[in-house]
Short mmCIF file of the C-alpha atoms (twelve columns), coordinates in Angstrom:
data_MODEL
# 
_entry.id   MODEL 
# 
loop_
_atom_site.group_PDB 
_atom_site.id 
_atom_site.type_symbol 
_atom_site.label_atom_id 
_atom_site.label_alt_id 
_atom_site.label_comp_id 
_atom_site.label_asym_id 
_atom_site.label_seq_id 
_atom_site.Cartn_x 
_atom_site.Cartn_y 
_atom_site.Cartn_z 
_atom_site.pdbx_PDB_model_num 
ATOM 1   C CA . GLN A 1   -171.624 -27.464 14.008 1 
ATOM 2   C CA . VAL A 2   -175.181 -27.547 15.832 1 
ATOM 3   C CA . GLN A 3   -176.307 -24.316 16.905 1 
ATOM 4   C CA . LEU A 4   -177.107 -23.973 21.003 1 
ATOM 5   C CA . VAL A 5   -179.099 -21.418 23.051 1 
ATOM 6   C CA . GLU A 6   -179.775 -22.071 26.695 1 
ATOM 7   C CA . SER A 7   -182.429 -20.187 28.912 1 
ATOM 8   C CA . GLY A 8   -184.119 -21.301 32.714 1 
ATOM 9   C CA . GLY A 9   -181.362 -18.881 34.860 1 
ATOM 10  C CA . GLY A 10  -182.425 -16.316 37.087 1 
ATOM 11  C CA . PRO A 11  -182.391 -15.638 40.599 1 
ATOM 12  C CA . VAL A 12  -182.913 -17.723 43.327 1 
ATOM 13  C CA . GLN A 13  -182.452 -18.509 47.008 1 
ATOM 14  C CA . ALA A 14  -179.575 -21.112 48.502 1 
ATOM 15  C CA . GLY A 15  -181.004 -24.090 48.748 1 
ATOM 16  C CA . GLY A 16  -183.817 -23.729 45.816 1 
ATOM 17  C CA . SER A 17  -184.393 -24.979 42.547 1 
ATOM 18  C CA . LEU A 18  -183.707 -24.024 39.136 1 
ATOM 19  C CA . ARG A 19  -184.092 -25.630 35.175 1 
ATOM 20  C CA . LEU A 20  -181.918 -25.058 32.690 1 
ATOM 21  C CA . SER A 21  -182.523 -25.640 29.025 1 
ATOM 22  C CA . CYS A 22  -180.767 -25.812 25.826 1 
ATOM 23  C CA . GLN A 23  -182.414 -26.096 22.414 1 
ATOM 24  C CA . ALA A 24  -180.496 -26.891 19.746 1 
ATOM 25  C CA . SER A 25  -180.271 -27.141 16.074 1 
ATOM 26  C CA . GLY A 26  -178.674 -27.602 12.587 1 
ATOM 27  C CA . ARG A 27  -177.244 -30.603 11.881 1 
ATOM 28  C CA . THR A 28  -178.945 -34.041 13.987 1 
ATOM 29  C CA . PHE A 29  -178.987 -32.979 17.644 1 
ATOM 30  C CA . SER A 30  -179.038 -37.248 18.438 1 
ATOM 31  C CA . ARG A 31  -175.437 -37.810 17.207 1 
ATOM 32  C CA . PHE A 32  -173.523 -35.095 19.367 1 
ATOM 33  C CA . THR A 33  -172.371 -35.904 22.821 1 
ATOM 34  C CA . MET A 34  -173.780 -32.869 25.157 1 
ATOM 35  C CA . GLY A 35  -172.360 -30.686 28.064 1 
ATOM 36  C CA . TRP A 36  -173.112 -28.007 31.139 1 
ATOM 37  C CA . PHE A 37  -170.016 -25.262 31.516 1 
ATOM 38  C CA . ARG A 38  -170.234 -22.976 33.698 1 
ATOM 39  C CA . GLN A 39  -167.834 -19.995 34.526 1 
ATOM 40  C CA . ALA A 40  -167.976 -18.088 37.642 1 
ATOM 41  C CA . PRO A 41  -166.493 -14.053 37.665 1 
ATOM 42  C CA . GLY A 42  -162.748 -14.253 37.980 1 
ATOM 43  C CA . LYS A 43  -162.465 -18.333 37.372 1 
ATOM 44  C CA . GLU A 44  -161.923 -20.070 33.816 1 
ATOM 45  C CA . ARG A 45  -164.706 -22.793 32.519 1 
ATOM 46  C CA . GLU A 46  -165.498 -25.536 34.330 1 
ATOM 47  C CA . PHE A 47  -167.159 -28.405 33.160 1 
ATOM 48  C CA . VAL A 48  -169.995 -29.134 35.058 1 
ATOM 49  C CA . ALA A 49  -172.369 -32.324 33.632 1 
ATOM 50  C CA . GLY A 50  -172.131 -34.713 30.369 1 
ATOM 51  C CA . ILE A 51  -174.490 -36.970 28.614 1 
ATOM 52  C CA . THR A 52  -172.795 -39.432 25.484 1 
ATOM 53  C CA . TRP A 53  -175.380 -39.382 22.754 1 
ATOM 54  C CA . ILE A 54  -174.565 -43.560 21.524 1 
ATOM 55  C CA . ASP A 55  -176.023 -44.216 25.573 1 
ATOM 56  C CA . GLY A 56  -176.711 -41.507 27.317 1 
ATOM 57  C CA . ARG A 57  -174.670 -42.019 30.515 1 
ATOM 58  C CA . THR A 58  -174.027 -38.658 32.685 1 
ATOM 59  C CA . PHE A 59  -171.257 -37.549 34.100 1 
ATOM 60  C CA . TYR A 60  -170.464 -34.845 36.760 1 
ATOM 61  C CA . ALA A 61  -168.560 -33.050 38.480 1 
ATOM 62  C CA . ASP A 62  -167.996 -33.989 42.215 1 
ATOM 63  C CA . SER A 63  -169.268 -31.040 43.022 1 
ATOM 64  C CA . VAL A 64  -172.126 -31.240 41.884 1 
ATOM 65  C CA . LYS A 65  -173.505 -34.627 42.455 1 
ATOM 66  C CA . GLY A 66  -176.545 -35.790 43.913 1 
ATOM 67  C CA . ARG A 67  -177.769 -32.085 43.482 1 
ATOM 68  C CA . PHE A 68  -177.477 -31.479 39.937 1 
ATOM 69  C CA . THR A 69  -179.090 -34.319 36.731 1 
ATOM 70  C CA . ILE A 70  -178.622 -34.018 33.138 1 
ATOM 71  C CA . SER A 71  -180.913 -35.283 30.901 1 
ATOM 72  C CA . ARG A 72  -181.682 -35.334 27.219 1 
ATOM 73  C CA . ASP A 73  -185.034 -35.292 24.797 1 
ATOM 74  C CA . ASN A 74  -183.073 -36.561 21.347 1 
ATOM 75  C CA . VAL A 75  -186.955 -36.005 19.906 1 
ATOM 76  C CA . LYS A 76  -186.408 -31.786 20.781 1 
ATOM 77  C CA . ASN A 77  -183.423 -31.559 20.323 1 
ATOM 78  C CA . THR A 78  -183.370 -30.221 24.295 1 
ATOM 79  C CA . VAL A 79  -180.367 -30.937 26.754 1 
ATOM 80  C CA . TYR A 80  -181.944 -29.774 30.338 1 
ATOM 81  C CA . LEU A 81  -180.003 -29.578 33.483 1 
ATOM 82  C CA . GLN A 82  -182.156 -29.974 36.675 1 
ATOM 83  C CA . MET A 83  -180.213 -28.251 39.804 1 
ATOM 84  C CA . SER A 84  -181.908 -28.734 43.117 1 
ATOM 85  C CA . SER A 85  -179.845 -28.108 46.566 1 
ATOM 86  C CA . LEU A 86  -178.825 -25.007 44.910 1 
ATOM 87  C CA . LYS A 87  -175.501 -22.665 46.992 1 
ATOM 88  C CA . PRO A 88  -173.798 -19.539 46.249 1 
ATOM 89  C CA . GLU A 89  -171.464 -20.912 44.904 1 
ATOM 90  C CA . ASP A 90  -172.711 -22.111 41.628 1 
ATOM 91  C CA . THR A 91  -173.934 -18.677 40.686 1 
ATOM 92  C CA . ALA A 92  -172.551 -18.666 37.652 1 
ATOM 93  C CA . VAL A 93  -172.847 -17.992 33.947 1 
ATOM 94  C CA . TYR A 94  -174.552 -21.693 32.419 1 
ATOM 95  C CA . TYR A 95  -172.716 -22.721 28.756 1 
ATOM 96  C CA . CYS A 96  -174.179 -25.500 26.685 1 
ATOM 97  C CA . ALA A 97  -171.925 -27.350 24.446 1 
ATOM 98  C CA . ALA A 98  -172.263 -30.091 21.986 1 
ATOM 99  C CA . ASP A 99  -169.386 -32.764 21.499 1 
ATOM 100 C CA . SER A 100 -169.608 -34.293 17.653 1 
ATOM 101 C CA . ALA A 101 -166.363 -36.623 18.104 1 
ATOM 102 C CA . PHE A 102 -166.914 -40.395 18.614 1 
ATOM 103 C CA . ARG A 103 -166.686 -40.942 22.721 1 
ATOM 104 C CA . MET A 104 -168.273 -43.841 25.057 1 
ATOM 105 C CA . ILE A 105 -167.395 -40.702 27.898 1 
ATOM 106 C CA . ALA A 106 -168.723 -37.455 28.119 1 
ATOM 107 C CA . SER A 107 -165.027 -34.592 28.200 1 
ATOM 108 C CA . ASP A 108 -165.182 -33.026 30.652 1 
ATOM 109 C CA . ARG A 109 -162.150 -30.928 28.437 1 
ATOM 110 C CA . ARG A 110 -163.782 -27.373 26.586 1 
ATOM 111 C CA . ASP A 111 -161.146 -27.993 23.876 1 
ATOM 112 C CA . ASP A 112 -163.650 -31.201 22.748 1 
ATOM 113 C CA . TYR A 113 -166.551 -29.536 22.297 1 
ATOM 114 C CA . GLY A 114 -166.999 -27.682 19.255 1 
ATOM 115 C CA . SER A 115 -169.906 -25.591 19.722 1 
ATOM 116 C CA . TRP A 116 -171.795 -23.149 22.561 1 
ATOM 117 C CA . GLY A 117 -174.218 -21.335 23.089 1 
ATOM 118 C CA . GLN A 118 -174.787 -18.090 24.815 1 
ATOM 119 C CA . GLY A 119 -174.928 -18.613 28.589 1 
ATOM 120 C CA . THR A 120 -177.524 -18.559 30.782 1 
ATOM 121 C CA . GLN A 121 -177.251 -16.422 34.195 1 
ATOM 122 C CA . VAL A 122 -177.441 -18.460 37.427 1 
ATOM 123 C CA . THR A 123 -177.751 -16.406 40.808 1 
ATOM 124 C CA . VAL A 124 -178.024 -18.077 43.961 1 
ATOM 125 C CA . SER A 125 -178.541 -15.721 47.029 1 
ATOM 126 C CA . SER A 126 -177.662 -17.287 50.519 1 
# 
């Protein structure tokens, strides 16, 4: 397993930007597909974005395409989520997750991710 710690959340006005970071430690970070999920109050945890380890391909939920960008720095063992044009409906706790399986895609299924961070709150006000 890998240990994950998110940071960078906070309050922001609609239209603003935030960058979330997820610092990994433990097993070889570069061999994990990384994902960001979010969970709003009363809702299921949902996939936001993912990035593969094998070729760095990125995948996004339709709701964030064109506004969010996921990236990774395998030297710093960190994955980022740059969020722009934020909307009130983006308000949620954001979780970083790691998938150790060999996949050619970044899965959008929660069960495929074996390691999770504690989450960071993002609150977008209108």
